[in-house]
PDB file as gemmi writes it, atoms N, CA and C in Angstrom:
CRYST1    1.000    1.000    1.000  90.00  90.00  90.00 P 1                      
ATOM      1  N   MET A   1     -22.939  26.288  19.217  1.00  0.00           N  
ATOM      2  CA  MET A   1     -22.228  25.276  18.879  1.00  0.00           C  
ATOM      3  C   MET A   1     -20.632  25.960  18.805  1.00  0.00           C  
ATOM      4  N   SER A   2     -19.832  24.863  19.701  1.00  0.00           N  
ATOM      5  CA  SER A   2     -18.255  25.232  19.619  1.00  0.00           C  
ATOM      6  C   SER A   2     -17.608  24.634  18.332  1.00  0.00           C  
ATOM      7  N   LYS A   3     -16.615  25.575  18.120  1.00  0.00           N  
ATOM      8  CA  LYS A   3     -15.676  25.074  17.059  1.00  0.00           C  
ATOM      9  C   LYS A   3     -14.615  24.225  17.552  1.00  0.00           C  
ATOM     10  N   HIS A   4     -14.173  23.195  16.880  1.00  0.00           N  
ATOM     11  CA  HIS A   4     -13.208  22.327  17.393  1.00  0.00           C  
ATOM     12  C   HIS A   4     -12.283  22.445  16.244  1.00  0.00           C  
ATOM     13  N   LYS A   5     -10.889  22.759  16.419  1.00  0.00           N  
ATOM     14  CA  LYS A   5      -9.889  22.580  15.573  1.00  0.00           C  
ATOM     15  C   LYS A   5      -9.257  21.180  15.669  1.00  0.00           C  
ATOM     16  N   HIS A   6      -9.200  20.668  14.423  1.00  0.00           N  
ATOM     17  CA  HIS A   6      -8.491  19.271  14.301  1.00  0.00           C  
ATOM     18  C   HIS A   6      -7.132  19.459  13.770  1.00  0.00           C  
ATOM     19  N   HIS A   7      -6.332  18.900  14.556  1.00  0.00           N  
ATOM     20  CA  HIS A   7      -4.878  19.077  14.515  1.00  0.00           C  
ATOM     21  C   HIS A   7      -4.392  17.666  14.051  1.00  0.00           C  
ATOM     22  N   ILE A   8      -3.492  17.728  12.841  1.00  0.00           N  
ATOM     23  CA  ILE A   8      -2.889  16.727  12.575  1.00  0.00           C  
ATOM     24  C   ILE A   8      -1.530  16.195  13.084  1.00  0.00           C  
ATOM     25  N   ASP A   9      -1.500  15.010  13.518  1.00  0.00           N  
ATOM     26  CA  ASP A   9      -0.334  14.576  14.292  1.00  0.00           C  
ATOM     27  C   ASP A   9       0.903  14.677  13.069  1.00  0.00           C  
ATOM     28  N   ARG A  10       1.521  15.723  12.946  1.00  0.00           N  
ATOM     29  CA  ARG A  10       2.607  15.621  12.092  1.00  0.00           C  
ATOM     30  C   ARG A  10       3.687  14.514  12.010  1.00  0.00           C  
ATOM     31  N   PRO A  11       4.253  14.161  12.882  1.00  0.00           N  
ATOM     32  CA  PRO A  11       5.294  13.250  13.169  1.00  0.00           C  
ATOM     33  C   PRO A  11       4.466  11.852  12.422  1.00  0.00           C  
ATOM     34  N   LEU A  12       3.572  11.734  12.925  1.00  0.00           N  
ATOM     35  CA  LEU A  12       2.659  10.380  12.477  1.00  0.00           C  
ATOM     36  C   LEU A  12       2.323  10.556  10.735  1.00  0.00           C  
ATOM     37  N   LEU A  13       2.135  11.719  10.355  1.00  0.00           N  
ATOM     38  CA  LEU A  13       2.041  11.692   9.082  1.00  0.00           C  
ATOM     39  C   LEU A  13       3.157  11.787   8.200  1.00  0.00           C  
ATOM     40  N   ILE A  14       4.259  12.456   8.656  1.00  0.00           N  
ATOM     41  CA  ILE A  14       5.328  12.009   7.992  1.00  0.00           C  
ATOM     42  C   ILE A  14       5.909  10.598   7.943  1.00  0.00           C  
ATOM     43  N   LEU A  15       5.599   9.927   8.928  1.00  0.00           N  
ATOM     44  CA  LEU A  15       5.934   8.637   9.234  1.00  0.00           C  
ATOM     45  C   LEU A  15       5.280   7.710   8.155  1.00  0.00           C  
ATOM     46  N   LEU A  16       4.163   7.895   8.136  1.00  0.00           N  
ATOM     47  CA  LEU A  16       3.149   7.366   7.013  1.00  0.00           C  
ATOM     48  C   LEU A  16       3.430   7.494   5.707  1.00  0.00           C  
ATOM     49  N   ALA A  17       3.939   8.896   5.352  1.00  0.00           N  
ATOM     50  CA  ALA A  17       4.204   9.279   4.114  1.00  0.00           C  
ATOM     51  C   ALA A  17       5.640   8.459   3.658  1.00  0.00           C  
ATOM     52  N   ILE A  18       6.563   8.371   4.672  1.00  0.00           N  
ATOM     53  CA  ILE A  18       7.718   7.508   4.404  1.00  0.00           C  
ATOM     54  C   ILE A  18       7.219   6.285   4.090  1.00  0.00           C  
ATOM     55  N   LEU A  19       6.665   5.546   4.819  1.00  0.00           N  
ATOM     56  CA  LEU A  19       6.492   4.240   4.658  1.00  0.00           C  
ATOM     57  C   LEU A  19       5.618   3.869   3.457  1.00  0.00           C  
ATOM     58  N   VAL A  20       4.750   4.690   2.998  1.00  0.00           N  
ATOM     59  CA  VAL A  20       4.072   4.601   1.789  1.00  0.00           C  
ATOM     60  C   VAL A  20       4.928   4.647   0.601  1.00  0.00           C  
ATOM     61  N   VAL A  21       5.524   5.696   0.398  1.00  0.00           N  
ATOM     62  CA  VAL A  21       6.469   6.080  -0.655  1.00  0.00           C  
ATOM     63  C   VAL A  21       7.595   4.986  -0.597  1.00  0.00           C  
ATOM     64  N   GLY A  22       8.123   4.373   0.607  1.00  0.00           N  
ATOM     65  CA  GLY A  22       9.047   3.189   0.637  1.00  0.00           C  
ATOM     66  C   GLY A  22       8.563   2.113  -0.033  1.00  0.00           C  
ATOM     67  N   GLY A  23       7.249   1.770   0.325  1.00  0.00           N  
ATOM     68  CA  GLY A  23       6.634   0.659  -0.045  1.00  0.00           C  
ATOM     69  C   GLY A  23       6.322   0.850  -1.416  1.00  0.00           C  
ATOM     70  N   CYS A  24       5.997   1.821  -2.185  1.00  0.00           N  
ATOM     71  CA  CYS A  24       5.949   1.892  -3.391  1.00  0.00           C  
ATOM     72  C   CYS A  24       7.191   1.686  -4.335  1.00  0.00           C  
ATOM     73  N   LEU A  25       8.207   2.321  -3.896  1.00  0.00           N  
ATOM     74  CA  LEU A  25       9.413   1.959  -4.338  1.00  0.00           C  
ATOM     75  C   LEU A  25       9.961   0.730  -4.302  1.00  0.00           C  
ATOM     76  N   ILE A  26       9.740  -0.083  -3.108  1.00  0.00           N  
ATOM     77  CA  ILE A  26      10.311  -1.323  -2.965  1.00  0.00           C  
ATOM     78  C   ILE A  26       9.223  -2.377  -3.981  1.00  0.00           C  
ATOM     79  N   PHE A  27       7.790  -1.949  -4.201  1.00  0.00           N  
ATOM     80  CA  PHE A  27       7.136  -2.478  -5.163  1.00  0.00           C  
ATOM     81  C   PHE A  27       7.715  -2.250  -6.601  1.00  0.00           C  
ATOM     82  N   ALA A  28       7.795  -1.266  -6.845  1.00  0.00           N  
ATOM     83  CA  ALA A  28       8.396  -0.727  -8.094  1.00  0.00           C  
ATOM     84  C   ALA A  28       9.711  -1.460  -8.543  1.00  0.00           C  
ATOM     85  N   SER A  29      10.488  -1.402  -7.447  1.00  0.00           N  
ATOM     86  CA  SER A  29      11.682  -2.491  -7.955  1.00  0.00           C  
ATOM     87  C   SER A  29      11.442  -3.849  -7.948  1.00  0.00           C  
ATOM     88  N   ALA A  30      10.522  -4.224  -7.268  1.00  0.00           N  
ATOM     89  CA  ALA A  30      10.244  -5.966  -7.428  1.00  0.00           C  
ATOM     90  C   ALA A  30       9.390  -6.197  -8.880  1.00  0.00           C  
ATOM     91  N   SER A  31       8.611  -5.259  -8.995  1.00  0.00           N  
ATOM     92  CA  SER A  31       7.882  -5.539 -10.372  1.00  0.00           C  
ATOM     93  C   SER A  31       8.812  -5.206 -11.641  1.00  0.00           C  
ATOM     94  N   PHE A  32       9.718  -4.455 -11.597  1.00  0.00           N  
ATOM     95  CA  PHE A  32      10.509  -4.669 -12.803  1.00  0.00           C  
ATOM     96  C   PHE A  32      11.573  -5.672 -12.954  1.00  0.00           C  
ATOM     97  N   GLY A  33      12.058  -6.075 -11.875  1.00  0.00           N  
ATOM     98  CA  GLY A  33      12.647  -7.554 -11.769  1.00  0.00           C  
ATOM     99  C   GLY A  33      11.929  -8.730 -12.380  1.00  0.00           C  
ATOM    100  N   TYR A  34      10.545  -8.390 -11.942  1.00  0.00           N  
ATOM    101  CA  TYR A  34       9.594  -9.678 -12.372  1.00  0.00           C  
ATOM    102  C   TYR A  34       9.385  -9.507 -13.771  1.00  0.00           C  
ATOM    103  N   LEU A  35       9.213  -8.330 -14.236  1.00  0.00           N  
ATOM    104  CA  LEU A  35       8.735  -7.931 -15.800  1.00  0.00           C  
ATOM    105  C   LEU A  35      10.067  -8.236 -16.397  1.00  0.00           C  
ATOM    106  N   ALA A  36      11.309  -8.139 -16.161  1.00  0.00           N  
ATOM    107  CA  ALA A  36      12.362  -8.419 -16.990  1.00  0.00           C  
ATOM    108  C   ALA A  36      12.558  -9.997 -17.208  1.00  0.00           C  
ATOM    109  N   ARG A  37      11.957 -10.934 -16.052  1.00  0.00           N  
ATOM    110  CA  ARG A  37      12.112 -12.051 -16.406  1.00  0.00           C  
ATOM    111  C   ARG A  37      11.146 -12.781 -16.903  1.00  0.00           C  
ATOM    112  N   SER A  38       9.854 -12.362 -16.529  1.00  0.00           N  
ATOM    113  CA  SER A  38       8.571 -13.114 -16.952  1.00  0.00           C  
ATOM    114  C   SER A  38       8.264 -12.474 -18.310  1.00  0.00           C  
ATOM    115  N   GLY A  39       8.160 -11.023 -18.501  1.00  0.00           N  
ATOM    116  CA  GLY A  39       7.365 -10.503 -19.622  1.00  0.00           C  
ATOM    117  C   GLY A  39       5.973 -10.323 -19.601  1.00  0.00           C  
ATOM    118  N   ASN A  40       5.509 -10.361 -18.248  1.00  0.00           N  
ATOM    119  CA  ASN A  40       4.187 -10.238 -17.965  1.00  0.00           C  
ATOM    120  C   ASN A  40       3.913  -8.401 -18.145  1.00  0.00           C  
ATOM    121  N   SER A  41       2.566  -8.112 -18.202  1.00  0.00           N  
ATOM    122  CA  SER A  41       2.399  -6.679 -18.333  1.00  0.00           C  
ATOM    123  C   SER A  41       2.315  -5.952 -16.746  1.00  0.00           C  
ATOM    124  N   VAL A  42       2.416  -4.594 -16.590  1.00  0.00           N  
ATOM    125  CA  VAL A  42       2.351  -4.065 -15.362  1.00  0.00           C  
ATOM    126  C   VAL A  42       1.062  -4.131 -14.735  1.00  0.00           C  
ATOM    127  N   SER A  43       0.193  -3.809 -15.601  1.00  0.00           N  
ATOM    128  CA  SER A  43      -1.188  -4.081 -15.146  1.00  0.00           C  
ATOM    129  C   SER A  43      -1.508  -5.341 -14.546  1.00  0.00           C  
ATOM    130  N   SER A  44      -1.033  -6.436 -15.195  1.00  0.00           N  
ATOM    131  CA  SER A  44      -1.357  -7.671 -14.486  1.00  0.00           C  
ATOM    132  C   SER A  44      -0.941  -7.809 -12.869  1.00  0.00           C  
ATOM    133  N   ILE A  45       0.575  -7.491 -12.811  1.00  0.00           N  
ATOM    134  CA  ILE A  45       1.124  -7.615 -11.801  1.00  0.00           C  
ATOM    135  C   ILE A  45       0.518  -6.640 -10.705  1.00  0.00           C  
ATOM    136  N   VAL A  46       0.205  -5.300 -11.014  1.00  0.00           N  
ATOM    137  CA  VAL A  46      -0.488  -4.408 -10.043  1.00  0.00           C  
ATOM    138  C   VAL A  46      -1.896  -4.967  -9.556  1.00  0.00           C  
ATOM    139  N   PHE A  47      -2.509  -5.417 -10.689  1.00  0.00           N  
ATOM    140  CA  PHE A  47      -4.000  -6.007 -10.109  1.00  0.00           C  
ATOM    141  C   PHE A  47      -3.870  -7.217  -9.267  1.00  0.00           C  
ATOM    142  N   SER A  48      -2.953  -8.095  -9.636  1.00  0.00           N  
ATOM    143  CA  SER A  48      -2.591  -9.362  -8.899  1.00  0.00           C  
ATOM    144  C   SER A  48      -2.184  -9.015  -7.045  1.00  0.00           C  
ATOM    145  N   HIS A  49      -1.407  -8.085  -7.118  1.00  0.00           N  
ATOM    146  CA  HIS A  49      -0.902  -7.394  -5.950  1.00  0.00           C  
ATOM    147  C   HIS A  49      -1.914  -6.659  -5.334  1.00  0.00           C  
ATOM    148  N   VAL A  50      -2.966  -5.922  -5.588  1.00  0.00           N  
ATOM    149  CA  VAL A  50      -4.013  -5.141  -5.029  1.00  0.00           C  
ATOM    150  C   VAL A  50      -5.002  -6.113  -4.740  1.00  0.00           C  
ATOM    151  N   VAL A  51      -5.396  -7.112  -5.311  1.00  0.00           N  
ATOM    152  CA  VAL A  51      -6.398  -8.084  -5.142  1.00  0.00           C  
ATOM    153  C   VAL A  51      -6.025  -8.900  -4.047  1.00  0.00           C  
ATOM    154  N   LEU A  52      -4.521  -9.297  -3.820  1.00  0.00           N  
ATOM    155  CA  LEU A  52      -4.130 -10.140  -2.675  1.00  0.00           C  
ATOM    156  C   LEU A  52      -3.939  -9.389  -1.751  1.00  0.00           C  
ATOM    157  N   GLY A  53      -3.364  -8.274  -1.874  1.00  0.00           N  
ATOM    158  CA  GLY A  53      -2.832  -7.296  -0.697  1.00  0.00           C  
ATOM    159  C   GLY A  53      -3.929  -6.701   0.041  1.00  0.00           C  
ATOM    160  N   VAL A  54      -5.016  -6.089  -0.729  1.00  0.00           N  
ATOM    161  CA  VAL A  54      -6.212  -5.626  -0.238  1.00  0.00           C  
ATOM    162  C   VAL A  54      -7.372  -6.458   0.194  1.00  0.00           C  
ATOM    163  N   GLY A  55      -7.363  -7.686  -0.881  1.00  0.00           N  
ATOM    164  CA  GLY A  55      -8.742  -8.524  -0.456  1.00  0.00           C  
ATOM    165  C   GLY A  55      -8.146  -9.362   0.699  1.00  0.00           C  
ATOM    166  N   LEU A  56      -7.207 -10.000   0.707  1.00  0.00           N  
ATOM    167  CA  LEU A  56      -6.896 -10.874   1.723  1.00  0.00           C  
ATOM    168  C   LEU A  56      -6.484  -9.972   3.019  1.00  0.00           C  
ATOM    169  N   GLY A  57      -6.186  -8.797   3.073  1.00  0.00           N  
ATOM    170  CA  GLY A  57      -5.767  -7.900   4.159  1.00  0.00           C  
ATOM    171  C   GLY A  57      -7.025  -7.566   4.764  1.00  0.00           C  
ATOM    172  N   LEU A  58      -7.974  -7.319   4.039  1.00  0.00           N  
ATOM    173  CA  LEU A  58      -9.387  -7.005   4.463  1.00  0.00           C  
ATOM    174  C   LEU A  58     -10.292  -8.399   5.179  1.00  0.00           C  
ATOM    175  N   VAL A  59      -9.836  -9.336   4.592  1.00  0.00           N  
ATOM    176  CA  VAL A  59     -10.371 -10.603   5.198  1.00  0.00           C  
ATOM    177  C   VAL A  59      -9.669 -10.962   6.417  1.00  0.00           C  
ATOM    178  N   ALA A  60      -8.244 -10.669   6.562  1.00  0.00           N  
ATOM    179  CA  ALA A  60      -7.687 -10.904   7.930  1.00  0.00           C  
ATOM    180  C   ALA A  60      -8.117  -9.978   8.860  1.00  0.00           C  
ATOM    181  N   LEU A  61      -8.294  -8.524   8.460  1.00  0.00           N  
ATOM    182  CA  LEU A  61      -8.417  -7.667   9.395  1.00  0.00           C  
ATOM    183  C   LEU A  61      -9.991  -7.856   9.714  1.00  0.00           C  
ATOM    184  N   THR A  62     -10.808  -8.321   9.204  1.00  0.00           N  
ATOM    185  CA  THR A  62     -12.041  -8.716   9.596  1.00  0.00           C  
ATOM    186  C   THR A  62     -12.442  -9.969  10.291  1.00  0.00           C  
ATOM    187  N   GLU A  63     -11.565 -10.635  10.272  1.00  0.00           N  
ATOM    188  CA  GLU A  63     -11.607 -12.210  10.769  1.00  0.00           C  
ATOM    189  C   GLU A  63     -11.267 -11.981  12.338  1.00  0.00           C  
ATOM    190  N   LYS A  64     -12.567 -12.762  12.846  1.00  0.00           N  
ATOM    191  CA  LYS A  64     -12.675 -12.716  14.410  1.00  0.00           C  
ATOM    192  C   LYS A  64     -12.096 -14.071  15.106  1.00  0.00           C  
ATOM    193  N   GLU A  65     -11.419 -13.777  16.240  1.00  0.00           N  
ATOM    194  CA  GLU A  65     -11.067 -15.134  16.940  1.00  0.00           C  
ATOM    195  C   GLU A  65     -11.959 -15.850  17.507  1.00  0.00           C  
TER     196      GLU A  65                                                      
END                                                                             
């Protein structure tokens, strides 16, 4: 059995890391502004964003034309 080395595409990994960290910073900034105005809890904001983002994202991803 031959051994295959798996190489990670380093520029893609760096780009993805930058996008994820940037998205988290933008989310945190928007959440703090929303918390200051409305007084909701952080967990309710995170839950609603995860449900809407992941839930609707998966629906849109699996939707067939």
